[in-house]
Biopython code that builds the backbone (N, CA, C, O; Angstrom):
import numpy as np
from Bio.PDB.StructureBuilder import StructureBuilder

atoms = [
    (1, "MET", "N", (5.149, -11.159, -6.468)),
    (1, "MET", "CA", (4.529, -10.331, -5.456)),
    (1, "MET", "C", (3.152, -9.909, -5.975)),
    (1, "MET", "O", (3.045, -9.280, -7.029)),
    (2, "ARG", "N", (2.115, -10.253, -5.240)),
    (2, "ARG", "CA", (0.740, -9.990, -5.666)),
    (2, "ARG", "C", (0.442, -8.509, -5.857)),
    (2, "ARG", "O", (-0.333, -8.127, -6.734)),
    (3, "TRP", "N", (1.054, -7.696, -5.042)),
    (3, "TRP", "CA", (0.850, -6.254, -5.135)),
    (3, "TRP", "C", (1.305, -5.761, -6.512)),
    (3, "TRP", "O", (0.585, -5.016, -7.177)),
    (4, "MET", "N", (2.488, -6.176, -6.932)),
    (4, "MET", "CA", (3.012, -5.736, -8.216)),
    (4, "MET", "C", (2.223, -6.351, -9.374)),
    (4, "MET", "O", (2.100, -5.736, -10.434)),
    (5, "LYS", "N", (1.696, -7.545, -9.180)),
    (5, "LYS", "CA", (0.873, -8.159, -10.217)),
    (5, "LYS", "C", (-0.347, -7.293, -10.485)),
    (5, "LYS", "O", (-0.709, -7.065, -11.639)),
    (6, "ALA", "N", (-0.975, -6.816, -9.439)),
    (6, "ALA", "CA", (-2.143, -5.947, -9.592)),
    (6, "ALA", "C", (-1.772, -4.660, -10.316)),
    (6, "ALA", "O", (-2.500, -4.217, -11.205)),
    (7, "ALA", "N", (-0.644, -4.054, -9.942)),
    (7, "ALA", "CA", (-0.195, -2.818, -10.600)),
    (7, "ALA", "C", (0.091, -3.084, -12.080)),
    (7, "ALA", "O", (-0.303, -2.294, -12.938)),
    (8, "ASN", "N", (0.766, -4.180, -12.379)),
    (8, "ASN", "CA", (1.088, -4.514, -13.770)),
    (8, "ASN", "C", (-0.170, -4.751, -14.600)),
    (8, "ASN", "O", (-0.239, -4.334, -15.756)),
    (9, "GLU", "N", (-1.155, -5.412, -14.022)),
    (9, "GLU", "CA", (-2.413, -5.664, -14.726)),
    (9, "GLU", "C", (-3.097, -4.358, -15.130)),
    (9, "GLU", "O", (-3.805, -4.304, -16.136)),
    (10, "MET", "N", (-2.880, -3.314, -14.341)),
    (10, "MET", "CA", (-3.515, -2.022, -14.609)),
    (10, "MET", "C", (-2.555, -1.043, -15.286)),
    (10, "MET", "O", (-2.847, 0.147, -15.399)),
    (11, "ASN", "N", (-1.390, -1.565, -15.741)),
    (11, "ASN", "CA", (-0.370, -0.737, -16.400)),
    (11, "ASN", "C", (0.064, 0.447, -15.536)),
    (11, "ASN", "O", (0.176, 1.577, -16.012)),
    (12, "ILE", "N", (0.302, 0.161, -14.264)),
    (12, "ILE", "CA", (0.733, 1.180, -13.317)),
    (12, "ILE", "C", (2.170, 0.890, -12.922)),
    (12, "ILE", "O", (2.509, -0.236, -12.557)),
    (13, "SER", "N", (3.006, 1.905, -12.997)),
    (13, "SER", "CA", (4.417, 1.755, -12.653)),
    (13, "SER", "C", (4.666, 2.318, -11.255)),
    (13, "SER", "O", (4.350, 3.473, -10.971)),
    (14, "VAL", "N", (5.234, 1.486, -10.392)),
    (14, "VAL", "CA", (5.523, 1.863, -9.010)),
    (14, "VAL", "C", (7.014, 2.149, -8.875)),
    (14, "VAL", "O", (7.849, 1.353, -9.306)),
    (15, "THR", "N", (7.346, 3.302, -8.268)),
    (15, "THR", "CA", (8.739, 3.687, -8.064)),
    (15, "THR", "C", (9.250, 3.182, -6.721)),
    (15, "THR", "O", (10.309, 2.558, -6.654)),
    (16, "GLU", "N", (8.508, 3.446, -5.657)),
    (16, "GLU", "CA", (8.850, 3.029, -4.287)),
    (16, "GLU", "C", (7.550, 2.768, -3.534)),
    (16, "GLU", "O", (6.504, 3.326, -3.865)),
    (17, "PHE", "N", (7.632, 1.899, -2.503)),
    (17, "PHE", "CA", (6.470, 1.731, -1.634)),
    (17, "PHE", "C", (6.892, 1.143, -0.297)),
    (17, "PHE", "O", (7.956, 0.538, -0.163)),
    (18, "THR", "N", (6.026, 1.340, 0.683)),
    (18, "THR", "CA", (6.157, 0.680, 1.976)),
    (18, "THR", "C", (4.748, 0.479, 2.517)),
    (18, "THR", "O", (3.809, 1.160, 2.104)),
    (19, "VAL", "N", (4.612, -0.458, 3.443)),
    (19, "VAL", "CA", (3.308, -0.778, 4.024)),
    (19, "VAL", "C", (3.415, -0.663, 5.532)),
    (19, "VAL", "O", (4.399, -1.093, 6.132)),
    (20, "ALA", "N", (2.395, -0.080, 6.135)),
    (20, "ALA", "CA", (2.360, 0.073, 7.588)),
    (20, "ALA", "C", (0.986, -0.340, 8.114)),
    (20, "ALA", "O", (-0.032, 0.003, 7.512)),
    (21, "PRO", "N", (0.946, -1.073, 9.231)),
    (21, "PRO", "CA", (-0.350, -1.400, 9.820)),
    (21, "PRO", "C", (-0.922, -0.196, 10.553)),
    (21, "PRO", "O", (-0.204, 0.523, 11.247)),
    (22, "GLN", "N", (-2.201, 0.009, 10.391)),
    (22, "GLN", "CA", (-2.916, 1.035, 11.157)),
    (22, "GLN", "C", (-3.820, 0.274, 12.115)),
    (22, "GLN", "O", (-4.870, -0.235, 11.724)),
    (23, "ILE", "N", (-3.403, 0.202, 13.366)),
    (23, "ILE", "CA", (-4.076, -0.655, 14.335)),
    (23, "ILE", "C", (-5.130, 0.101, 15.132)),
    (23, "ILE", "O", (-6.265, -0.358, 15.260)),
    (24, "ILE", "N", (-4.761, 1.245, 15.660)),
    (24, "ILE", "CA", (-5.697, 2.031, 16.466)),
    (24, "ILE", "C", (-6.247, 3.143, 15.590)),
    (24, "ILE", "O", (-5.603, 4.171, 15.380)),
    (25, "VAL", "N", (-7.448, 2.915, 15.086)),
    (25, "VAL", "CA", (-8.083, 3.870, 14.191)),
    (25, "VAL", "C", (-9.414, 4.256, 14.814)),
    (25, "VAL", "O", (-10.263, 3.402, 15.071)),
    (26, "ASP", "N", (-9.585, 5.529, 15.051)),
    (26, "ASP", "CA", (-10.779, 6.027, 15.733)),
    (26, "ASP", "C", (-12.070, 5.578, 15.047)),
    (26, "ASP", "O", (-12.429, 6.097, 13.990)),
    (27, "GLY", "N", (-12.755, 4.623, 15.647)),
    (27, "GLY", "CA", (-14.048, 4.158, 15.160)),
    (27, "GLY", "C", (-13.996, 3.289, 13.905)),
    (27, "GLY", "O", (-15.043, 2.971, 13.341)),
    (28, "GLU", "N", (-12.819, 2.904, 13.462)),
    (28, "GLU", "CA", (-12.686, 2.075, 12.267)),
    (28, "GLU", "C", (-11.973, 0.780, 12.600)),
    (28, "GLU", "O", (-11.288, 0.670, 13.617)),
    (29, "LEU", "N", (-12.144, -0.196, 11.728)),
    (29, "LEU", "CA", (-11.363, -1.422, 11.838)),
    (29, "LEU", "C", (-9.925, -1.136, 11.423)),
    (29, "LEU", "O", (-9.688, -0.214, 10.642)),
    (30, "PRO", "N", (-8.970, -1.895, 11.919)),
    (30, "PRO", "CA", (-7.581, -1.737, 11.473)),
    (30, "PRO", "C", (-7.454, -2.029, 9.972)),
    (30, "PRO", "O", (-8.328, -2.653, 9.371)),
    (31, "TYR", "N", (-6.366, -1.571, 9.395)),
    (31, "TYR", "CA", (-6.111, -1.805, 7.980)),
    (31, "TYR", "C", (-4.625, -1.653, 7.695)),
    (31, "TYR", "O", (-3.867, -1.141, 8.519)),
    (32, "HIS", "N", (-4.223, -2.108, 6.509)),
    (32, "HIS", "CA", (-2.855, -1.900, 6.040)),
    (32, "HIS", "C", (-2.857, -0.634, 5.192)),
    (32, "HIS", "O", (-3.679, -0.479, 4.289)),
    (33, "GLU", "N", (-1.925, 0.268, 5.493)),
    (33, "GLU", "CA", (-1.822, 1.497, 4.724)),
    (33, "GLU", "C", (-0.574, 1.420, 3.860)),
    (33, "GLU", "O", (0.528, 1.216, 4.369)),
    (34, "TRP", "N", (-0.745, 1.581, 2.575)),
    (34, "TRP", "CA", (0.333, 1.494, 1.602)),
    (34, "TRP", "C", (0.696, 2.917, 1.184)),
    (34, "TRP", "O", (-0.163, 3.679, 0.740)),
    (35, "PHE", "N", (1.967, 3.266, 1.327)),
    (35, "PHE", "CA", (2.476, 4.554, 0.893)),
    (35, "PHE", "C", (3.268, 4.299, -0.380)),
    (35, "PHE", "O", (4.262, 3.572, -0.361)),
    (36, "VAL", "N", (2.830, 4.897, -1.491)),
    (36, "VAL", "CA", (3.367, 4.534, -2.795)),
    (36, "VAL", "C", (3.749, 5.768, -3.606)),
    (36, "VAL", "O", (3.007, 6.748, -3.671)),
    (37, "GLU", "N", (4.921, 5.691, -4.218)),
    (37, "GLU", "CA", (5.322, 6.654, -5.242)),
    (37, "GLU", "C", (5.089, 5.970, -6.577)),
    (37, "GLU", "O", (5.620, 4.889, -6.832)),
    (38, "PHE", "N", (4.307, 6.592, -7.413)),
    (38, "PHE", "CA", (4.033, 6.072, -8.744)),
    (38, "PHE", "C", (4.845, 6.862, -9.771)),
    (38, "PHE", "O", (5.112, 8.048, -9.577)),
    (39, "ALA", "N", (5.232, 6.209, -10.852)),
    (39, "ALA", "CA", (5.867, 6.936, -11.952)),
    (39, "ALA", "C", (4.873, 7.950, -12.502)),
    (39, "ALA", "O", (5.237, 9.065, -12.875)),
    (40, "GLN", "N", (3.605, 7.536, -12.544)),
    (40, "GLN", "CA", (2.500, 8.431, -12.898)),
    (40, "GLN", "C", (1.304, 7.956, -12.079)),
    (40, "GLN", "O", (0.973, 6.770, -12.082)),
    (41, "ALA", "N", (0.667, 8.875, -11.386)),
    (41, "ALA", "CA", (-0.454, 8.502, -10.504)),
    (41, "ALA", "C", (-1.542, 7.780, -11.306)),
    (41, "ALA", "O", (-1.882, 8.201, -12.412)),
    (42, "PRO", "N", (-2.084, 6.699, -10.750)),
    (42, "PRO", "CA", (-3.143, 5.978, -11.455)),
    (42, "PRO", "C", (-4.413, 6.819, -11.552)),
    (42, "PRO", "O", (-4.701, 7.639, -10.681)),
    (43, "ALA", "N", (-5.156, 6.602, -12.614)),
    (43, "ALA", "CA", (-6.404, 7.329, -12.826)),
    (43, "ALA", "C", (-7.449, 6.955, -11.775)),
    (43, "ALA", "O", (-8.266, 7.789, -11.384)),
    (44, "ASP", "N", (-7.422, 5.693, -11.314)),
    (44, "ASP", "CA", (-8.427, 5.216, -10.365)),
    (44, "ASP", "C", (-7.742, 4.473, -9.218)),
    (44, "ASP", "O", (-7.554, 3.258, -9.277)),
    (45, "LEU", "N", (-7.377, 5.207, -8.188)),
    (45, "LEU", "CA", (-6.681, 4.629, -7.041)),
    (45, "LEU", "C", (-7.559, 3.619, -6.301)),
    (45, "LEU", "O", (-7.057, 2.610, -5.806)),
    (46, "LYS", "N", (-8.855, 3.881, -6.224)),
    (46, "LYS", "CA", (-9.778, 2.951, -5.541)),
    (46, "LYS", "C", (-9.829, 1.600, -6.260)),
    (46, "LYS", "O", (-9.915, 0.557, -5.612)),
    (47, "ALA", "N", (-9.777, 1.617, -7.575)),
    (47, "ALA", "CA", (-9.769, 0.356, -8.334)),
    (47, "ALA", "C", (-8.491, -0.423, -8.050)),
    (47, "ALA", "O", (-8.521, -1.648, -7.931)),
    (48, "LEU", "N", (-7.373, 0.280, -7.941)),
    (48, "LEU", "CA", (-6.113, -0.380, -7.599)),
    (48, "LEU", "C", (-6.184, -0.973, -6.195)),
    (48, "LEU", "O", (-5.745, -2.103, -5.981)),
    (49, "GLU", "N", (-6.729, -0.227, -5.240)),
    (49, "GLU", "CA", (-6.882, -0.744, -3.872)),
    (49, "GLU", "C", (-7.686, -2.042, -3.879)),
    (49, "GLU", "O", (-7.302, -3.020, -3.236)),
    (50, "LEU", "N", (-8.784, -2.046, -4.596)),
    (50, "LEU", "CA", (-9.647, -3.223, -4.658)),
    (50, "LEU", "C", (-8.911, -4.412, -5.280)),
    (50, "LEU", "O", (-8.996, -5.533, -4.779)),
    (51, "ARG", "N", (-8.193, -4.161, -6.370)),
    (51, "ARG", "CA", (-7.486, -5.248, -7.035)),
    (51, "ARG", "C", (-6.362, -5.808, -6.162)),
    (51, "ARG", "O", (-6.187, -7.024, -6.083)),
    (52, "VAL", "N", (-5.608, -4.937, -5.513)),
    (52, "VAL", "CA", (-4.533, -5.401, -4.621)),
    (52, "VAL", "C", (-5.138, -6.214, -3.483)),
    (52, "VAL", "O", (-4.619, -7.272, -3.127)),
    (53, "ASP", "N", (-6.233, -5.721, -2.915)),
    (53, "ASP", "CA", (-6.895, -6.431, -1.820)),
    (53, "ASP", "C", (-7.340, -7.825, -2.262)),
    (53, "ASP", "O", (-7.177, -8.795, -1.522)),
    (54, "GLN", "N", (-7.897, -7.922, -3.457)),
    (54, "GLN", "CA", (-8.327, -9.228, -3.976)),
    (54, "GLN", "C", (-7.136, -10.170, -4.148)),
    (54, "GLN", "O", (-7.216, -11.346, -3.791)),
    (55, "HIS", "N", (-6.046, -9.660, -4.689)),
    (55, "HIS", "CA", (-4.848, -10.487, -4.865)),
    (55, "HIS", "C", (-4.277, -10.921, -3.514)),
    (55, "HIS", "O", (-3.835, -12.060, -3.359)),
    (56, "MET", "N", (-4.288, -10.016, -2.547)),
    (56, "MET", "CA", (-3.780, -10.359, -1.213)),
    (56, "MET", "C", (-4.615, -11.484, -0.598)),
    (56, "MET", "O", (-4.072, -12.391, 0.032)),
    (57, "GLN", "N", (-5.921, -11.421, -0.780)),
    (57, "GLN", "CA", (-6.788, -12.469, -0.236)),
    (57, "GLN", "C", (-6.552, -13.805, -0.924)),
    (57, "GLN", "O", (-6.627, -14.854, -0.283)),
    (58, "GLN", "N", (-6.269, -13.779, -2.221)),
    (58, "GLN", "CA", (-5.992, -15.019, -2.946)),
    (58, "GLN", "C", (-4.688, -15.651, -2.495)),
    (58, "GLN", "O", (-4.584, -16.874, -2.406)),
    (59, "LYS", "N", (-3.697, -14.824, -2.212)),
    (59, "LYS", "CA", (-2.358, -15.314, -1.876)),
    (59, "LYS", "C", (-2.213, -15.706, -0.403)),
    (59, "LYS", "O", (-1.482, -16.641, -0.077)),
    (60, "ASN", "N", (-2.912, -14.987, 0.489)),
    (60, "ASN", "CA", (-2.700, -15.151, 1.922)),
    (60, "ASN", "C", (-4.016, -15.491, 2.617)),
    (60, "ASN", "O", (-4.859, -14.617, 2.818)),
    (61, "ILE", "N", (-4.190, -16.746, 2.980)),
    (61, "ILE", "CA", (-5.446, -17.202, 3.588)),
    (61, "ILE", "C", (-5.710, -16.510, 4.930)),
    (61, "ILE", "O", (-6.862, -16.275, 5.295)),
    (62, "TYR", "N", (-4.658, -16.193, 5.647)),
    (62, "TYR", "CA", (-4.837, -15.493, 6.925)),
    (62, "TYR", "C", (-5.407, -14.095, 6.683)),
    (62, "TYR", "O", (-6.319, -13.668, 7.391)),
    (63, "TYR", "N", (-4.881, -13.386, 5.696)),
    (63, "TYR", "CA", (-5.417, -12.069, 5.348)),
    (63, "TYR", "C", (-6.880, -12.198, 4.929)),
    (63, "TYR", "O", (-7.717, -11.388, 5.329)),
    (64, "LYS", "N", (-7.189, -13.216, 4.124)),
    (64, "LYS", "CA", (-8.571, -13.442, 3.690)),
    (64, "LYS", "C", (-9.487, -13.694, 4.878)),
    (64, "LYS", "O", (-10.594, -13.158, 4.930)),
    (65, "ASP", "N", (-9.041, -14.500, 5.827)),
    (65, "ASP", "CA", (-9.844, -14.766, 7.021)),
    (65, "ASP", "C", (-10.125, -13.489, 7.809)),
    (65, "ASP", "O", (-11.234, -13.290, 8.304)),
    (66, "LEU", "N", (-9.120, -12.629, 7.922)),
    (66, "LEU", "CA", (-9.303, -11.359, 8.637)),
    (66, "LEU", "C", (-10.292, -10.458, 7.907)),
    (66, "LEU", "O", (-11.105, -9.788, 8.544)),
    (67, "ARG", "N", (-10.230, -10.437, 6.583)),
    (67, "ARG", "CA", (-11.154, -9.625, 5.790)),
    (67, "ARG", "C", (-12.566, -10.207, 5.859)),
    (67, "ARG", "O", (-13.531, -9.471, 6.065)),
    (68, "ASP", "N", (-12.688, -11.529, 5.685)),
    (68, "ASP", "CA", (-13.997, -12.176, 5.720)),
    (68, "ASP", "C", (-14.642, -12.067, 7.096)),
    (68, "ASP", "O", (-15.863, -11.964, 7.208)),
    (69, "GLY", "N", (-13.823, -12.090, 8.140)),
    (69, "GLY", "CA", (-14.331, -12.016, 9.507)),
    (69, "GLY", "C", (-14.603, -10.599, 9.982)),
    (69, "GLY", "O", (-14.954, -10.380, 11.141)),
    (70, "ASN", "N", (-14.438, -9.629, 9.071)),
    (70, "ASN", "CA", (-14.673, -8.222, 9.408)),
    (70, "ASN", "C", (-13.788, -7.764, 10.570)),
    (70, "ASN", "O", (-14.207, -6.974, 11.416)),
    (71, "ILE", "N", (-12.557, -8.280, 10.592)),
    (71, "ILE", "CA", (-11.575, -7.919, 11.610)),
    (71, "ILE", "C", (-10.611, -6.879, 11.056)),
    (71, "ILE", "O", (-10.026, -6.092, 11.800)),
    (72, "LEU", "N", (-10.458, -6.890, 9.744)),
    (72, "LEU", "CA", (-9.544, -5.984, 9.061)),
    (72, "LEU", "C", (-10.300, -5.394, 7.877)),
    (72, "LEU", "O", (-10.955, -6.119, 7.127)),
    (73, "GLN", "N", (-10.210, -4.089, 7.711)),
    (73, "GLN", "CA", (-10.869, -3.485, 6.553)),
    (73, "GLN", "C", (-9.947, -3.507, 5.337)),
    (73, "GLN", "O", (-8.757, -3.802, 5.453)),
    (74, "GLN", "N", (-10.504, -3.195, 4.179)),
    (74, "GLN", "CA", (-9.716, -3.178, 2.944)),
    (74, "GLN", "C", (-8.533, -2.238, 3.097)),
    (74, "GLN", "O", (-8.633, -1.191, 3.737)),
    (75, "LEU", "N", (-7.412, -2.625, 2.502)),
    (75, "LEU", "CA", (-6.207, -1.806, 2.541)),
    (75, "LEU", "C", (-6.456, -0.446, 1.893)),
    (75, "LEU", "O", (-7.390, -0.275, 1.109)),
    (76, "LYS", "N", (-5.602, 0.513, 2.238)),
    (76, "LYS", "CA", (-5.698, 1.857, 1.670)),
    (76, "LYS", "C", (-4.344, 2.221, 1.066)),
    (76, "LYS", "O", (-3.298, 1.963, 1.661)),
    (77, "ILE", "N", (-4.376, 2.814, -0.102)),
    (77, "ILE", "CA", (-3.157, 3.241, -0.779)),
    (77, "ILE", "C", (-3.102, 4.757, -0.774)),
    (77, "ILE", "O", (-4.050, 5.430, -1.179)),
    (78, "ARG", "N", (-1.972, 5.287, -0.307)),
    (78, "ARG", "CA", (-1.741, 6.734, -0.295)),
    (78, "ARG", "C", (-0.680, 7.042, -1.350)),
    (78, "ARG", "O", (0.442, 6.542, -1.278)),
    (79, "SER", "N", (-1.037, 7.850, -2.304)),
    (79, "SER", "CA", (-0.110, 8.250, -3.353)),
    (79, "SER", "C", (0.779, 9.373, -2.840)),
    (79, "SER", "O", (0.284, 10.397, -2.369)),
    (80, "LEU", "N", (2.093, 9.179, -2.930)),
    (80, "LEU", "CA", (3.056, 10.186, -2.473)),
    (80, "LEU", "C", (3.715, 10.863, -3.672)),
    (80, "LEU", "O", (3.871, 10.255, -4.731)),
    (81, "PRO", "N", (4.100, 12.122, -3.497)),
    (81, "PRO", "CA", (4.811, 12.814, -4.588)),
    (81, "PRO", "C", (6.148, 12.139, -4.881)),
    (81, "PRO", "O", (6.752, 11.519, -4.005)),
    (82, "SER", "N", (6.587, 12.267, -6.100)),
    (82, "SER", "CA", (7.876, 11.716, -6.505)),
    (82, "SER", "C", (8.986, 12.262, -5.616)),
    (82, "SER", "O", (9.035, 13.459, -5.332)),
    (83, "GLY", "N", (9.877, 11.373, -5.178)),
    (83, "GLY", "CA", (11.001, 11.769, -4.339)),
    (83, "GLY", "C", (10.727, 11.770, -2.849)),
    (83, "GLY", "O", (11.621, 12.105, -2.072)),
    (84, "SER", "N", (9.539, 11.412, -2.425)),
    (84, "SER", "CA", (9.181, 11.442, -0.998)),
    (84, "SER", "C", (10.051, 10.525, -0.150)),
    (84, "SER", "O", (10.478, 10.914, 0.937)),
    (85, "PHE", "N", (10.321, 9.319, -0.627)),
    (85, "PHE", "CA", (11.111, 8.375, 0.165)),
    (85, "PHE", "C", (12.552, 8.856, 0.310)),
    (85, "PHE", "O", (13.112, 8.821, 1.406)),
    (86, "VAL", "N", (13.146, 9.301, -0.778)),
    (86, "VAL", "CA", (14.523, 9.787, -0.730)),
    (86, "VAL", "C", (14.612, 11.020, 0.164)),
    (86, "VAL", "O", (15.541, 11.146, 0.962)),
    (87, "SER", "N", (13.660, 11.917, 0.032)),
    (87, "SER", "CA", (13.645, 13.129, 0.855)),
    (87, "SER", "C", (13.553, 12.780, 2.339)),
    (87, "SER", "O", (14.250, 13.371, 3.163)),
    (88, "TYR", "N", (12.704, 11.830, 2.674)),
    (88, "TYR", "CA", (12.548, 11.419, 4.067)),
    (88, "TYR", "C", (13.844, 10.833, 4.616)),
    (88, "TYR", "O", (14.249, 11.150, 5.735)),
    (89, "MET", "N", (14.488, 9.984, 3.832)),
    (89, "MET", "CA", (15.709, 9.326, 4.300)),
    (89, "MET", "C", (16.875, 10.297, 4.452)),
    (89, "MET", "O", (17.828, 10.000, 5.173)),
    (90, "LYS", "N", (16.820, 11.437, 3.797)),
    (90, "LYS", "CA", (17.875, 12.436, 3.914)),
    (90, "LYS", "C", (17.736, 13.290, 5.173)),
    (90, "LYS", "O", (18.654, 14.032, 5.523)),
    (91, "LYS", "N", (16.600, 13.190, 5.849)),
    (91, "LYS", "CA", (16.396, 13.974, 7.068)),
    (91, "LYS", "C", (17.305, 13.462, 8.171)),
    (91, "LYS", "O", (17.552, 12.259, 8.258)),
    (92, "PRO", "N", (17.815, 14.368, 9.028)),
    (92, "PRO", "CA", (18.681, 13.938, 10.133)),
    (92, "PRO", "C", (17.997, 12.909, 11.037)),
    (92, "PRO", "O", (16.811, 13.014, 11.347)),
    (93, "GLY", "N", (18.778, 11.920, 11.444)),
    (93, "GLY", "CA", (18.275, 10.920, 12.384)),
    (93, "GLY", "C", (17.614, 9.718, 11.760)),
    (93, "GLY", "O", (17.219, 8.798, 12.477)),
    (94, "GLN", "N", (17.478, 9.692, 10.444)),
    (94, "GLN", "CA", (16.852, 8.543, 9.805)),
    (94, "GLN", "C", (17.868, 7.435, 9.621)),
    (94, "GLN", "O", (19.026, 7.685, 9.284)),
    (95, "ALA", "N", (17.429, 6.218, 9.842)),
    (95, "ALA", "CA", (18.314, 5.067, 9.632)),
    (95, "ALA", "C", (18.608, 4.936, 8.156)),
    (95, "ALA", "O", (17.733, 5.156, 7.319)),
    (96, "GLY", "N", (19.831, 4.580, 7.836)),
    (96, "GLY", "CA", (20.194, 4.415, 6.438)),
    (96, "GLY", "C", (20.496, 5.745, 5.795)),
    (96, "GLY", "O", (20.457, 6.793, 6.440)),
    (97, "ARG", "N", (20.794, 5.688, 4.534)),
    (97, "ARG", "CA", (21.134, 6.921, 3.818)),
    (97, "ARG", "C", (20.686, 6.767, 2.374)),
    (97, "ARG", "O", (20.978, 5.762, 1.725)),
    (98, "ALA", "N", (19.981, 7.760, 1.883)),
    (98, "ALA", "CA", (19.556, 7.739, 0.497)),
    (98, "ALA", "C", (20.725, 8.114, -0.402)),
    (98, "ALA", "O", (21.503, 9.011, -0.077)),
    (99, "GLU", "N", (20.841, 7.450, -1.494)),
    (99, "GLU", "CA", (21.916, 7.739, -2.453)),
    (99, "GLU", "C", (21.456, 8.778, -3.425)),
    (99, "GLU", "O", (22.210, 9.165, -4.318)),
]
sb = StructureBuilder()
sb.init_structure("model")
sb.init_model(0)
sb.init_chain("A")
sb.init_seg("    ")
for serial, (resi, resn, name, xyz) in enumerate(atoms, 1):
    if name == "N":
        sb.init_residue(resn, " ", resi, " ")
    sb.init_atom(name, np.array(xyz, "f"), 0.0, 1.0, " ", f" {name:<3s}", serial, name[0])
structure = sb.get_structure()
């Protein structure tokens, strides 16, 4: 997985993550938003975003075409506090159940 390769190259440990498309963005191009729990927050989140984006373009020609064509902007990574995913899944009405 290219995403994890980028994290490993920067010695960043990821606990949980999910990706969501942001399609309707006021005055901006769409992008992929990554919600990530890190074992320890990276010192330079922007550098990680850039590296993941580069790896994604190398692995997926369609993603590269969208980036090169200025149809999709660089992905964004949002650092979440530890336990965010488990806490969310424990809320009433959520599909699945956190252990």
